[in-house]
FIVEX-121394 format. One record per residue (C-alpha): residue number from 1; residue in three letters; x, y, z. Coordinates in Angstrom, 2 decimals, always signed. Last residue first. Layout:
<atoms>
[NUM, "ala", [X, Y, Z]]
...
</atoms>
This chain:
<atoms>
[296, "asp", [+18.12, -15.74, -33.79]]
[295, "pro", [+20.03, -13.63, -31.29]]
[294, "tyr", [+18.26, -11.84, -28.43]]
[293, "gln", [+20.87, -9.55, -26.83]]
[292, "gln", [+22.94, -9.63, -30.02]]
[291, "ser", [+20.04, -8.60, -32.28]]
[290, "met", [+19.08, -6.07, -29.59]]
[289, "pro", [+22.37, -4.29, -30.26]]
[288, "thr", [+24.55, -3.70, -27.17]]
[287, "leu", [+24.52, +0.02, -26.39]]
[286, "ser", [+21.98, -0.72, -23.67]]
[285, "leu", [+18.69, +0.90, -22.70]]
[284, "ser", [+16.88, -0.66, -25.65]]
[283, "ile", [+13.28, +0.39, -26.03]]
[282, "lys", [+11.20, -2.71, -26.62]]
[281, "asp", [+10.36, -5.18, -29.38]]
[280, "arg", [+13.46, -7.37, -29.11]]
[279, "lys", [+11.51, -10.19, -27.47]]
[278, "tyr", [+8.88, -9.87, -30.19]]
[277, "ala", [+11.57, -10.09, -32.89]]
[276, "lys", [+12.55, -13.49, -31.48]]
[275, "ser", [+9.25, -14.81, -32.84]]
[274, "ala", [+6.18, -16.31, -31.15]]
[273, "arg", [+4.73, -12.84, -30.49]]
[272, "phe", [+5.07, -12.02, -34.19]]
[271, "ile", [+3.12, -15.12, -35.18]]
[270, "asn", [+0.29, -14.24, -32.78]]
[269, "asp", [+0.17, -10.51, -33.58]]
[268, "thr", [-3.07, -10.55, -35.53]]
[267, "gly", [-4.95, -12.03, -32.59]]
[266, "his", [-7.86, -9.65, -33.04]]
[265, "leu", [-7.53, -7.97, -29.62]]
[264, "arg", [-3.72, -8.16, -29.63]]
[263, "asp", [-3.53, -6.56, -33.07]]
[262, "leu", [-6.14, -4.06, -31.95]]
[261, "ile", [-3.96, -2.82, -29.10]]
[260, "gly", [-0.64, -3.00, -30.97]]
[259, "leu", [-0.09, +0.75, -30.78]]
[258, "val", [+0.28, +1.32, -34.52]]
[257, "gly", [-1.76, -1.45, -36.10]]
[256, "phe", [-1.25, -4.12, -38.76]]
[255, "cys", [+1.24, -6.26, -36.82]]
[254, "asn", [+0.72, -9.65, -38.50]]
[253, "ile", [+1.56, -10.64, -42.09]]
[252, "phe", [+3.74, -9.46, -44.99]]
[251, "met", [+6.73, -11.32, -43.42]]
[250, "gln", [+9.53, -8.77, -43.83]]
[249, "his", [+7.35, -5.68, -43.96]]
[248, "his", [+5.28, -6.79, -40.95]]
[247, "phe", [+8.42, -7.77, -39.03]]
[246, "asp", [+9.78, -4.26, -39.65]]
[245, "his", [+6.50, -2.96, -38.27]]
[244, "ala", [+6.85, -4.95, -35.06]]
[243, "glu", [+10.61, -4.41, -34.61]]
[242, "gln", [+10.39, -0.62, -34.86]]
[241, "ser", [+11.27, -0.04, -31.21]]
[240, "pro", [+11.16, +3.48, -29.81]]
[239, "leu", [+14.60, +5.10, -29.46]]
[238, "phe", [+16.90, +4.78, -26.43]]
[237, "pro", [+19.35, +2.48, -28.21]]
[236, "phe", [+18.99, +2.22, -32.01]]
[235, "his", [+16.93, -0.49, -33.67]]
[234, "tyr", [+17.58, +0.37, -37.31]]
[233, "gly", [+15.36, -0.41, -40.30]]
[232, "cys", [+13.98, +3.14, -40.54]]
[231, "his", [+10.33, +2.18, -41.05]]
[230, "ser", [+9.10, +2.41, -37.43]]
[229, "ile", [+11.43, +5.37, -36.85]]
[228, "thr", [+9.95, +7.30, -39.77]]
[227, "thr", [+6.44, +6.37, -38.62]]
[226, "ser", [+7.15, +7.82, -35.17]]
[225, "val", [+8.74, +11.01, -36.51]]
[224, "leu", [+5.72, +11.53, -38.75]]
[223, "thr", [+3.19, +10.70, -36.03]]
[222, "ile", [+4.74, +12.94, -33.38]]
[221, "phe", [+5.22, +15.93, -35.72]]
[220, "tyr", [+1.68, +15.64, -37.07]]
[219, "trp", [+0.40, +15.58, -33.48]]
[218, "met", [+2.27, +18.79, -32.66]]
[217, "trp", [+0.79, +20.29, -35.82]]
[216, "thr", [-2.68, +19.29, -34.64]]
[215, "thr", [-2.01, +20.83, -31.24]]
[214, "ser", [-1.14, +24.10, -33.00]]
[213, "leu", [-4.32, +23.80, -35.10]]
[212, "his", [-6.43, +23.86, -31.93]]
[211, "ser", [-8.54, +20.76, -31.44]]
[210, "gly", [-12.20, +20.09, -32.13]]
[209, "met", [-11.77, +16.61, -30.65]]
[208, "ile", [-13.36, +14.79, -33.59]]
[207, "ile", [-11.54, +16.95, -36.14]]
[206, "pro", [-8.20, +16.64, -34.31]]
[205, "gly", [-8.59, +12.83, -34.26]]
[204, "leu", [-9.61, +12.45, -37.92]]
[203, "ile", [-6.45, +14.12, -39.26]]
[202, "val", [-4.22, +11.15, -38.44]]
[201, "pro", [-6.62, +8.36, -39.44]]
[200, "met", [-7.20, +10.08, -42.83]]
[199, "met", [-3.58, +10.77, -43.73]]
[198, "asn", [-1.70, +7.47, -43.92]]
[197, "val", [-4.44, +4.93, -44.58]]
[196, "leu", [-7.09, +6.63, -46.73]]
[195, "cys", [-5.12, +9.40, -48.44]]
[194, "his", [-1.74, +7.66, -48.72]]
[193, "glu", [-3.52, +4.49, -49.80]]
[192, "leu", [-5.16, +6.36, -52.68]]
[191, "pro", [-1.82, +7.88, -53.63]]
[190, "his", [-0.17, +4.41, -53.76]]
[189, "ala", [+2.51, +4.34, -51.10]]
[188, "tyr", [+5.92, +5.66, -50.12]]
[187, "ile", [+4.80, +7.67, -47.08]]
[186, "cys", [+7.07, +5.97, -44.53]]
[185, "ile", [+9.38, +5.07, -47.43]]
[184, "ile", [+11.88, +7.68, -46.20]]
[183, "gly", [+12.80, +5.66, -43.13]]
[182, "ile", [+14.05, +2.49, -44.78]]
[181, "pro", [+12.15, -0.79, -45.08]]
[180, "ala", [+13.52, -4.30, -45.61]]
[179, "thr", [+10.66, -5.92, -47.53]]
[178, "trp", [+10.45, -2.69, -49.54]]
[177, "glu", [+8.15, -3.46, -52.45]]
[176, "his", [+5.58, -3.61, -49.66]]
[175, "his", [+4.49, +0.00, -50.17]]
[174, "ile", [+3.69, -0.67, -53.83]]
[173, "lys", [+1.83, -3.90, -52.99]]
[172, "his", [-0.73, -1.81, -51.11]]
[171, "ile", [-2.59, -0.63, -54.22]]
[170, "tyr", [-3.30, -2.99, -57.13]]
[169, "lys", [-2.42, -6.41, -55.77]]
[168, "tyr", [-3.27, -5.53, -52.18]]
[167, "val", [-6.84, -4.46, -52.93]]
[166, "ile", [-8.01, -7.76, -54.42]]
[165, "pro", [-5.96, -9.89, -52.02]]
[164, "his", [-7.18, -8.00, -48.92]]
[163, "his", [-4.05, -6.54, -47.36]]
[162, "met", [-5.20, -2.95, -47.93]]
[161, "leu", [-8.29, -3.72, -45.84]]
[160, "arg", [-5.98, -4.63, -42.96]]
[159, "his", [-4.39, -1.20, -43.27]]
[158, "ser", [-7.78, +0.54, -43.25]]
[157, "tyr", [-8.75, -1.44, -40.15]]
[156, "tyr", [-5.55, -0.81, -38.21]]
[155, "phe", [-5.04, +2.80, -39.32]]
[154, "gly", [-8.47, +4.05, -38.31]]
[153, "phe", [-8.62, +2.34, -34.91]]
[152, "glu", [-5.02, +3.08, -33.93]]
[151, "glu", [-5.37, +6.63, -35.28]]
[150, "val", [-8.45, +7.25, -33.13]]
[149, "leu", [-6.65, +5.92, -30.06]]
[148, "ser", [-3.57, +8.05, -30.69]]
[147, "phe", [-5.65, +11.19, -31.35]]
[146, "met", [-7.46, +10.61, -28.04]]
[145, "ile", [-4.17, +10.52, -26.14]]
[144, "ile", [-2.91, +13.60, -28.01]]
[143, "asp", [-6.11, +15.51, -27.21]]
[142, "ile", [-5.99, +14.66, -23.50]]
[141, "val", [-2.35, +15.78, -23.28]]
[140, "val", [-3.06, +19.04, -25.14]]
[139, "arg", [-6.09, +19.80, -22.97]]
[138, "thr", [-4.10, +19.26, -19.78]]
[137, "phe", [-1.27, +21.52, -20.98]]
[136, "ser", [-3.73, +24.30, -21.78]]
[135, "pro", [-4.69, +25.27, -25.32]]
[134, "leu", [-2.97, +28.16, -27.14]]
[133, "asp", [-4.63, +31.54, -26.99]]
[132, "gly", [-5.76, +33.08, -30.27]]
[131, "ser", [-5.31, +31.57, -33.73]]
[130, "phe", [-6.39, +28.46, -35.63]]
[129, "ala", [-9.27, +27.37, -33.42]]
[128, "cys", [-11.35, +24.31, -34.34]]
[127, "gly", [-15.04, +25.06, -34.77]]
[126, "arg", [-16.06, +21.75, -36.39]]
[125, "leu", [-16.83, +23.59, -39.64]]
[124, "lys", [-13.28, +25.00, -39.56]]
[123, "met", [-11.87, +21.53, -38.88]]
[122, "thr", [-13.84, +20.20, -41.86]]
[121, "tyr", [-12.31, +22.88, -44.12]]
[120, "ile", [-8.87, +22.05, -42.71]]
[119, "gly", [-9.31, +18.35, -43.45]]
[118, "leu", [-10.63, +18.93, -46.96]]
[117, "leu", [-7.74, +21.27, -47.75]]
[116, "thr", [-5.28, +18.80, -46.24]]
[115, "met", [-6.66, +16.00, -48.40]]
[114, "pro", [-6.68, +18.20, -51.52]]
[113, "phe", [-3.02, +19.25, -50.93]]
[112, "ala", [-1.53, +16.01, -49.59]]
[111, "val", [-1.70, +14.29, -52.97]]
[110, "val", [+0.46, +17.00, -54.58]]
[109, "phe", [+2.94, +17.90, -51.81]]
[108, "gly", [+3.85, +14.92, -49.65]]
[107, "asn", [+2.41, +12.29, -51.97]]
[106, "phe", [+4.36, +13.55, -55.00]]
[105, "leu", [+7.50, +14.06, -52.92]]
[104, "val", [+7.23, +10.52, -51.51]]
[103, "leu", [+6.57, +9.18, -55.02]]
[102, "lys", [+9.73, +10.79, -56.40]]
[101, "val", [+11.79, +9.73, -53.37]]
[100, "ala", [+10.76, +6.09, -53.79]]
[99, "lys", [+11.82, +5.95, -57.44]]
[98, "lys", [+15.16, +7.54, -56.56]]
[97, "leu", [+15.64, +5.00, -53.76]]
[96, "lys", [+15.08, +2.09, -56.15]]
[95, "lys", [+17.63, +3.50, -58.59]]
[94, "arg", [+20.10, +4.22, -55.77]]
[93, "asp", [+19.92, +0.69, -54.32]]
[92, "val", [+20.54, +1.14, -50.59]]
[91, "pro", [+24.01, +0.70, -49.18]]
[90, "val", [+23.65, -1.40, -47.20]]
[89, "asn", [+19.99, -1.98, -48.12]]
[88, "lys", [+19.88, -5.38, -46.36]]
[87, "asn", [+23.14, -6.60, -44.81]]
[86, "met", [+21.48, -7.30, -41.46]]
[85, "gln", [+17.72, -6.98, -41.19]]
[84, "val", [+17.29, -5.07, -37.93]]
[83, "lys", [+20.36, -2.91, -38.46]]
[82, "tyr", [+21.95, -1.83, -35.16]]
[81, "lys", [+25.33, -3.32, -36.07]]
[80, "met", [+25.42, -0.87, -38.98]]
[79, "leu", [+26.06, +1.99, -36.54]]
[78, "phe", [+29.78, +1.18, -36.35]]
[77, "gly", [+30.04, +1.74, -40.11]]
[76, "pro", [+29.47, +5.47, -40.03]]
[75, "lys", [+28.61, +5.02, -42.82]]
[74, "gly", [+26.59, +2.70, -45.01]]
[73, "thr", [+26.70, +5.44, -47.64]]
[72, "thr", [+23.14, +5.69, -49.01]]
[71, "asp", [+21.25, +4.20, -46.06]]
[70, "leu", [+23.30, +5.88, -43.34]]
[69, "val", [+23.07, +9.29, -45.00]]
[68, "leu", [+19.35, +8.76, -45.61]]
[67, "phe", [+18.85, +7.87, -41.93]]
[66, "ile", [+20.48, +11.13, -40.84]]
[65, "ala", [+18.19, +13.26, -43.03]]
[64, "asn", [+15.03, +11.21, -42.43]]
[63, "ala", [+13.60, +13.21, -39.53]]
[62, "gly", [+14.30, +16.48, -41.35]]
[61, "trp", [+12.80, +15.18, -44.58]]
[60, "ile", [+9.56, +14.10, -42.94]]
[59, "val", [+9.40, +17.05, -40.52]]
[58, "cys", [+9.97, +19.61, -43.28]]
[57, "asn", [+7.30, +17.86, -45.35]]
[56, "thr", [+4.84, +18.08, -42.48]]
[55, "phe", [+5.50, +21.80, -41.91]]
[54, "leu", [+5.23, +22.78, -45.58]]
[53, "ile", [+1.94, +20.90, -45.98]]
[52, "ser", [+0.55, +22.27, -42.70]]
[51, "gly", [+1.46, +25.86, -43.55]]
[50, "ile", [-0.04, +25.65, -47.03]]
[49, "val", [-3.31, +24.17, -45.75]]
[48, "gly", [-3.97, +25.46, -42.24]]
[47, "val", [-1.75, +28.54, -42.40]]
[46, "ala", [-3.29, +29.65, -45.69]]
[45, "phe", [-6.80, +28.44, -44.78]]
[44, "asp", [-6.81, +30.35, -41.51]]
[43, "asn", [-5.45, +33.60, -42.97]]
[42, "arg", [-3.47, +35.69, -40.50]]
[41, "gly", [-1.22, +36.69, -43.42]]
[40, "phe", [+0.62, +33.38, -43.44]]
[39, "leu", [+3.60, +34.80, -41.55]]
[38, "lys", [+1.20, +36.27, -38.97]]
[37, "tyr", [+0.01, +32.79, -37.99]]
[36, "val", [+3.62, +31.61, -37.70]]
[35, "ser", [+4.52, +34.65, -35.60]]
[34, "asp", [+1.49, +34.11, -33.34]]
[33, "trp", [+2.58, +30.47, -32.95]]
[32, "leu", [+6.06, +31.53, -31.86]]
[31, "asn", [+4.71, +34.19, -29.49]]
[30, "gln", [+2.41, +31.65, -27.85]]
[29, "trp", [+5.18, +29.06, -27.67]]
[28, "phe", [+7.55, +31.51, -25.95]]
[27, "ile", [+4.85, +32.88, -23.64]]
[26, "gly", [+3.90, +29.36, -22.57]]
[25, "ser", [+7.44, +28.27, -21.71]]
[24, "ala", [+6.78, +28.51, -17.97]]
[23, "ala", [+3.33, +26.94, -18.37]]
[22, "tyr", [+4.69, +23.95, -20.28]]
[21, "leu", [+7.43, +23.45, -17.69]]
[20, "gln", [+4.91, +23.82, -14.87]]
[19, "his", [+2.64, +21.16, -16.43]]
[18, "leu", [+5.61, +18.87, -17.06]]
[17, "phe", [+6.70, +19.23, -13.41]]
[16, "met", [+3.14, +18.72, -12.13]]
[15, "ser", [+2.83, +15.51, -14.14]]
[14, "his", [+6.16, +14.25, -12.82]]
[13, "glu", [+5.08, +15.08, -9.25]]
[12, "gln", [+1.77, +13.29, -9.76]]
[11, "lys", [+3.56, +10.23, -11.08]]
[10, "ser", [+5.85, +10.21, -8.02]]
[9, "cys", [+2.90, +10.66, -5.66]]
[8, "leu", [+1.12, +7.72, -7.29]]
[7, "gln", [+4.25, +5.58, -7.02]]
[6, "ile", [+4.75, +6.50, -3.34]]
[5, "ile", [+1.09, +5.70, -2.57]]
[4, "leu", [+1.41, +2.33, -4.32]]
[3, "leu", [+4.59, +1.53, -2.35]]
[2, "asn", [+2.82, +2.38, +0.90]]
[1, "met", [+0.00, +0.00, +0.00]]
</atoms>
């Protein structure tokens, strides 16, 4: 009982610290967002559509910068021991990478435009704020939690649909050309899949919650960095594990969701859980590669 009380007090202290940190930096974030809003002429659709597209593409390419160096050069060599699928894409095939980059740019700018426009228009109808005071720390946390649950639901079922034999052959097979994924292919997909599977589950949460656009951008940042890591092909220490999604690319089965909740509910992680990859599926707190901690 005493241990439980100590744990609850510790969690409360951590929560209070984060709340105070957010409050202390509130003026900075408020001024930064006001500057962004002003940059787009204080026009909701300009900051919502053009701003969102520019922001998301900056995140995608920024998050993938280091991974692209590793993938194209195989250097620094000492990091190669963290590869999930050893000796795959080291270095990556330049012709295949060029093809992927073209589609990623097309999806990131061209396909994203009508989807973002539709999303922002729906957010406006929902009453989402684009300017004014930023939401409180508590509201941001609640929103992000709800976004995650909505994305898990939307991504899992739309992704499973993409694996239906009829759909897979014409649409999802493009994404699975990479059986050993690299970070930049996180949005390498058929344009229709990019709309329904990559974008729709992500934008749906902010619409449902009626969230501020700044919180939506924060969510975009989280999801894009997360999907980059899940596709990167490296299990680096102290970073979230990408073992589950790498297993999905390698085996074409199991692990359809993001959080793993619906995979566990539907039993679509049974083969993964019986594999060594499941034992490696955690944040590594050691510099020893997970492939050496749990060898095949």
